[in-house]
N, C-alpha and C positions, 0 to 999 in steps of 0.2 A: 828213701832214706830215713830211718827210724830218728835219726838225731834232728833232721829238719822237721818231721812229724813232731816232735816234744817240744821242739822249740817254738813252732807254729802255734800249739796246742795251750803252751803254758804263756805265751806272750799277752795273745789278744782276747782271751777268753774267760769268762767268768766261772767257778767251780760249778755252778747249774749249769751253764751250756756245756763244759768238757764232760757232765754227766751225761747229758741230752746224746752227745755226740758217740758216747760209749752205748748207749741203749741205740741209736739209731744205728751201729756198727753191727752190732748182735741182732739188732731184728733183720738186718739187710744180710745178714750170713746163713742166716735160716730160710729166707725168702728166695735164695739163689740153691739153697739145698731142695729146696721142695719143688722148686720146677723140675727139677731132674728126677726125682722122684717117680717111679714107677706110676704110682695113682694119676700122675699129672699129665700124663702124656697130650691129653687134648690141648692143654694151654702152651706147652712147648710148641705143637705140630703147629697152632696157631701164628707164631713167630716165623717159624719157617715157612709157612704158607704166604706171611709178609714178606719172605724171601732173607730172613736174617739169618746169617750163620753162627754158627756157635763161637766165634771168635768174635762177633760183633755183640752178641747176647753175654757173653763175661766181659768185655770192653766193658759196655755199659752197664752192667751188674744188674741185669734185669732177672727178678725174680718172682715168685707166686707165694702169695699169703695163703693157700691151704684152703682145703673144702672139706665138707662133713659136717654132718647133722649138729655135731658139738658147737659149731661156729667160734670156737676157741682155741685153734692151734697153736697160736701163735702167742697169746696168753698163757698157755698152760706150758709150753716148752721154756718161755722166758721166766716163768716164776717156780718151775722145779728145781728144787736143792739138788735133786739126786742126778740132774743133767749136767755135764763139764761143759761150761761157758765161763765167760771173763767174769760175769757177775750174776747173782740170782736178784732180779729185780721185782718190784714191789705193785702193786694194784694204780698207787698213786702216779707213778713213772710213767707207766703204760698209758694212763688216760692224758697226764699232759702231754704224751708226746703223737698225742693221736694215733695210738697202736691200738686202743681198744676202746669200746666205748659200754656205756652201762644204760639199759632201759629203766628210764625214772618210775616207771608204773610197777615193774616186775623185779627191780635190782639184777635182772639178768647182763651178764658181761658176754660180750661177744668182739670179737677182732674186727678193728675197723675196717680192714681192707679186705676181709674174708671175700673166698673166690674170685679174687682178683690178680692180673698180672700186675708185679710192682716194677716202679722204676723211681731209684734214689736221686732227690735234687740234692746238688753239692752247693757250699758257698763257694766263695772265692779261692781258698786255700783247699777244699777238697774234702771237706768234713761234710757227711750226710745230714743234712737241716731239715727234711721233708722228704715224702714219697708223694709220686703220680701214682695211682693204681687205676687199671682198665678190666672192665668187664666185658668178656667176649660174647655173652649171650646176647641174642636178637632183642630180646622180650624185656630190657631191663630199662628201667628210667633212666639212670645215671651211668652212664658209658664211662666216664672218668671220675674219680673221687680222688680228692688232694688232699693231703694233710690239714689239720685245722691250724693257723696260726698260732706262732709260739713267740718266745722271746728270740729264737733263733730264726724262724721263716716267717716273712711277707710276702703272701701269694702276688703282690700287685709289684713287688721291690725285686722279686728274683726271675732271675733267666735261666731256663733247663738248659745245663751243658756249660754256664759261664765258666765253670772252674778250669776246663779244659782249653776256652778262649784265653783266661788268663795267661796259662802255663804254655801255649804254644806262640802268643803273641803275633796272630796273623795280619797282613797287610788289607786285609778286608774281610767282610764278612757276609754270609747269607743267613738271613732271619727265616725260619718255618713257621709254619702253625703249630705244629705237633710233634712230639719226641719221636714218635716212630716213623716220621717223615724225615727228621734228622737221621736217623739210625742208617734209613733207605739209602738217603745220599751217601752217607759213608760207606756202606756195603759197596754202593755206584763207583 
């Protein structure tokens, strides 16, 4: 409900945090669109191979950060004024929100989650505060990459899927190690 969203959004959050919520929402929409792009069938197939249905993929808003030699698909899309989206974002916003990284020696910008499947992490009110991203290639050092800590996100104080627990108010909980484990259990 939009009125509930606006009241929650304006009631408890600073303008800086509200801006980060909007940026994360824009990025998440792009991630979800990229997952279903013809160029990224391998990543969608990985989720199907893990026995996740399209319904589950959409419910948990799984996406893909994009691949390519440029390594800055999300940066280019979010900063391009000719593309219709809520807002044109600047480099500082994207850097602060862990959506890009800048190589200190070359000043080259690249997407932080490049070539990874993305999973949004939400706060108790359902606003995206960070992302977990998984590399599906077998020869990678870091299988999972999580957003850097921000004013919104503390890795040690955040549980994946906690927003749904708050909404559903279950009588008991099952705590799992990984986000795909949670989705597999949901699927079952």
